[in-house]
N, C-alpha and C positions, 0 to 999 in steps of 0.2 A: 449090211450096208443099206441105207435108205435108197429108194429107187432114184429119186431126183433131188439131191441136195441143192440148195440155192447156190452155194459156192463150195469149193474145196480149199481149206486152209491147210497148207503144208508147212511143217516146221522141220527144217534141215538140221539135224543134230542138236536139238534144244538141250540146254544145260541146267536151267533153273526150274525146279518143279512148280514153284508158285506161279511163274509166268505161264507155264503150260496149263495149270489148273484154271487160271483166269481166262486164258484163250479158249479152253474147253467150255467154260460158262458162256462166253460170247457165241461160240458155235451153236450151243443149245438155243440161245436167245434168238438167233437169226435163221436157224435151220441149215447150218453148214456142216460139212463133214470134216473132221480133223484127221490129218495124216501126220504121223511122227516117224521121221527117218532116223534109224540107228547110225551111230551109237547115241544113246541118250545119257544125259548127265545125272540120271536118277532112275529108280525102279518105278514101273508103272503102278505099283501098289504103295508107293511112297505116301506117307501120311500128309506131307505138305502139299503134294499134288492134289490129293483128295480134299484136303481142308480148303485150298484155294478154289476148287471146283464145287465146294459145298455139297449139297445133296443133289446137284444137277448132273453129276458124273454118270449116274445110272441112265440118264436120258441122252447121253452123248453118242453120236454116231462117229466111231473112230477106229483107226487101224494103225498098227506099228509095222513098218516095212524096213527092209534092209538097205534100200538104195533109192536114189532119185529115179534111176532107170526103171525100177519096179513100179513107181507111181506112174511114170510115163506109159508103161505097158498097160496098166490098168485103166488109164484115162487117155487113150490115144488121140481123141478129137478135142480135148479141152485146151483152151488158150491159156498160156502161162504168163503171169505178171510177176516179175521178181521185184522185191523191195530191197533197195540198197542205197547207201549214202552216195553212190556214184551214178544213180539214175538221172535221166535227162528230163523227165516229166513228173509232174505232181499227179496223184491219183484222180483229181477232178479234171484233168486235161485229157483223159482217155475215156472210152466208152466200154464199160464192163458189160458182160453178158452172163446170164444165169448159167451155172456150170463151170465158170472160169476157175482157174487155179490161182490162188494168191500164195506165193512161195516166199518164205522168210528164212533167213539164216540164223545160225546160233548167236547167242548173246555176245560172245567174245570175239568171234571170227567173221560173222556175216556169212554170205554165200560164197562158195568157191568160184574163182574166176572162170573155170570151165563151164559152169552153169550160166553165169552172167553173159558169157560170149555166145550162148545158143541163140538168143533173140534180143540183141542189145536195144532195139527200139521198144521193147516191152519192159525195160528196167525203169522202175519208178522210185521216187524218193519223196519224203515229206520235207517241205522247206522248213528251215530253222536258222536261227541266228548262229553265227560262227562260234559263239561262246559255248555252244552245246555240241558235243561230239556225236551223240545219238540219243534217241528216245528209248524208253523201256520197251521191250519186245511186245508185251501184252498191250500196252498203250498204242503202239504202232498198228498191231493187228486190228484192234478195235476200231481205230480211226479209218483204216483203209476198208475194212469189211463194211462199216456203216456208210461209207461213201458209195460203195457198190450197191448196198441196199437202197440208199437214197435214189440212185439212178434207176433202180427197178421200180420206183414208185413207193418205196417204204413198206413197212409191215403194219398190219392193223394194230391199233392200240387196244390191249386187252386189260381187263381188270383182274 
């Protein structure tokens, strides 16, 4: 595990390997740590997971755990921001801090109510027209993670 990742991206029971692969690539790009909470809808050696992560997967700081409680035990002081369609604020209406946890639910079920009830004032959502039920998980993670990075002053542009 990297000593001080910029953020902790936590996927609660992800189902689609291509989403997780793309999210892994985002984590490498910004210096975030990826946590995957079982059960997973794929094997971690799944070709589609690795294909979506391309050759970046070897640079990814990641861990698979058995429960949300395990993540909480390992990161006891980190603030948690849950992304949910029932959130009351947009990501740009809060102040992220380095080391925060961005917690995302599975593609088909979202986050369990028990988790959402832990800190309801930290439940966020991306605004969207009512014609759209939800956004792709990888797109949502990317949007929220880069909003946090923007708040931190951005990352240097490298060639």
